[in-house]
N, C-alpha and C positions, 0 to 999 in steps of 0.2 A: 458512762463517760467514754470508755474505750470504744463502745459500739458506735457512738456518735462520731468519734474521730475516724474510725474505719469507714463509716458510711460517707463522710466528707471526702476521704481519700479516694474512695471508689468513684464518687461522682466527678471529682477532679480529674482522675485518670481517664474516665469515660469521655469527658469534655476534650481532653488533649487528643484522645484517639479519634474523636469526631473531626476535630480540626485538621489532624494529619490526613485522614481519609479525604476530606474536602479538598485539601491542597493537592493530593495525589490525583484526584479526579480532574481538578482544574488544570493541572500539568498535562494530563493525558488529553484533555480537550484542546488545549493550546497546541499540543504536538500534532493532533489530527488536523487542525486548521492550517498549520504550517505545511504539513504534507499535502493537503489539498491545493494550496497555493503553488507549491513547487511543482506538483504534478501538472497543473495547467501551464505553468510557465515553461516547463521543460518541453512540452509539445510544441510551443512556439519557437523555441530557440535551438532545438535538436538539429545538428548538421546532417546532411545526407549520409547514408550508410555506404560510403565509398572508400576504397583503399587509400585514396589520396587524402582523406580527411582524418584518418585514425591517429596520425601523428601531430595533429593541429592542437593548439591551445583550446580552441572551442570544444573539440571532442572531449578532452580531458576534463574541462570544467563541467560540461553537461553531465558526464558520468559520475563526477564527484558529487554533484547536486543530487543526482538520481540515487546514489548510494545513501546519502544523508536522508533523502525523502523516504526511503524504505524503512530506515530506523525510526524516523518520526512517526510514520504510518503504523509501524508495529506497536510502538508505545501508545498511540492513540487507540488502536484497535483493542488493546488489552483493557484500557479504561472503559471504553464503550461497552465491551462485552461484559465485564465484571459488573457494571452499573445495572445491566438489565438481565444478568445471568438467570436469575430465578424465573422471571416471566418469559424469557426467550427460549428456555428449555433446551432440549436436545437439538432442535433445529438451529438455534443460535450458536451452540457449541460446534455443530458440524460446519456451519458457515464460517465461523471464526477460525477453526483449524485449517480449513481449505484455503481461505484467503491469506492467512498468515504463512502458510507453506509457500504460496505464490510469492509473497513478499521476501521470504528468505531466499528463494530461488533467484528472484530478480536482483536482490542485493549481491549475491554471489557472482552473477554474470556481469553486473555493472562494475564490480571490483576488478574482474578480469579485463573488461573492456577499457577500463581507465589505466590500469597498471601493467597488464601483460600483453594484450593485443598489439599496442603500439611498438613494443620491442620485437615482435615477430613480423612486422610489416615488411621489412627489407629482406629478411632471410626466408620467409615462408609466405609469400604474398597470396598464393593459391589457397592456403589454409585460412588465412585471414579473410579473404573474399568469401570463402565458404561459410566461415563463422558469421560474417555479417549477413549472409543470405538466409540464415536461420530466422532472422527477424524481419528482413525486407521481403522475403519470399522469392528471392532471386535464385535459390538453389545453390548447389555446390559441385565443383568439378572433382573434389577429393572426397574420400571417405571419412566422414566425421565421427563414425561410430555412434555411441550412445548420445553424443552431443546433438545429433540431428533430431532426437526425440524431445529435446528440451522445449523447443518452440511450441509444438502441439500440447505437451504436458502443461506448460505454463498457461496456455490459452484455456485449457479445460479448468484448471484451478481458478483462474481469474473469473471465468464465466460462472461456473457452478458455485464457487465460494461467494462471489458478489451477489448473485441472485438469492441464494439461500440466506445469507446474512442480512440482506436488505429486507427480505420478506419477514424474517424472524424479528427484526427491529420494528418493522411496521406493525406486526401483530402484538408485540410486547407493549407498545404504547408508552414506554418509559421515557424515551427520548423522542425527538421530532419524527412523526410519521412521514412527513415530507422528505426529511433527510434519508430515511430508510428506503422510501420509494425511489428517490433519485439515485441512491446507491445501487439498487437493483437494476434500474433502467440503464445506468452507466455500464453495468456488466453486459447487459443485452446489446447495448449500442456497439460493443466491440465487434459484434458479428458483421457490422458494416465494413470492417477491414477486409472482408473476403471479396467484396464487390467494388470497393473504391480503390483508386490508385494509391500507392503507398505514400505519396506526398500529401494526400488528403485524409488518410485513415487516422492520423493522429488527432484530428478534430473529434473523432468518436470517443476519445478518452476524456474530453472536457467534462461531460456530465458526471463521471466517476469522481473527478477531482472536486466538483461542487458538492457531491453527495457526502464525501468523507469530511470536507470542511464544515458542512452544515451540521453533521452529527457531532463534530468536535465542538462547534459553537453551542449546540444544545446541551452537551455535557458540561461545558464551561460555565453556563449560566444556571446550572442546578444549584439550589440553595441548601439542600439537605443531603 
């Protein structure tokens, strides 16, 4: 009798655990979809990286959105990776770590752009212009020290992490292969920023937004 009770309790606990896991995966999938939507939207509404813009409401709103997007993306990436961790292997882990590091770096800089840079615009305009030049490619008249390396490092993490994670997802076949392929293509498309005018290079980010949203949808619709 006691054995039957214990067995029923174990089955019930397992059922609750499965439901909890399913809810967490679906939450991660939804987070990834929101991140993809925000990523594409931000490219469309991002104001020019000019000194005159950093104190505007549009500048603050875009960087608040971008900070939130990074958090949603991180949550989504965790769920996507965990879902396919066994089959994605070390390649998936490497891509996950590289791209997650890019997201952490991006969130940190967007926090500074939203809350710190506007306060320096009047007192240290040359520094602010140099800071903006990290991302626009305009260069800097002042010595930014280690900050000057953030742009190239972020680009390397975005490209390598995106390609590796996309390929690992495609090979694993647990989630949408098309989503993984578009994710990897989105990372490669970022190379177009080197040859396109800065006003147009944001369009190269759209495939990556589609890729993470696609993977999020694939995770969301998983039944088991």
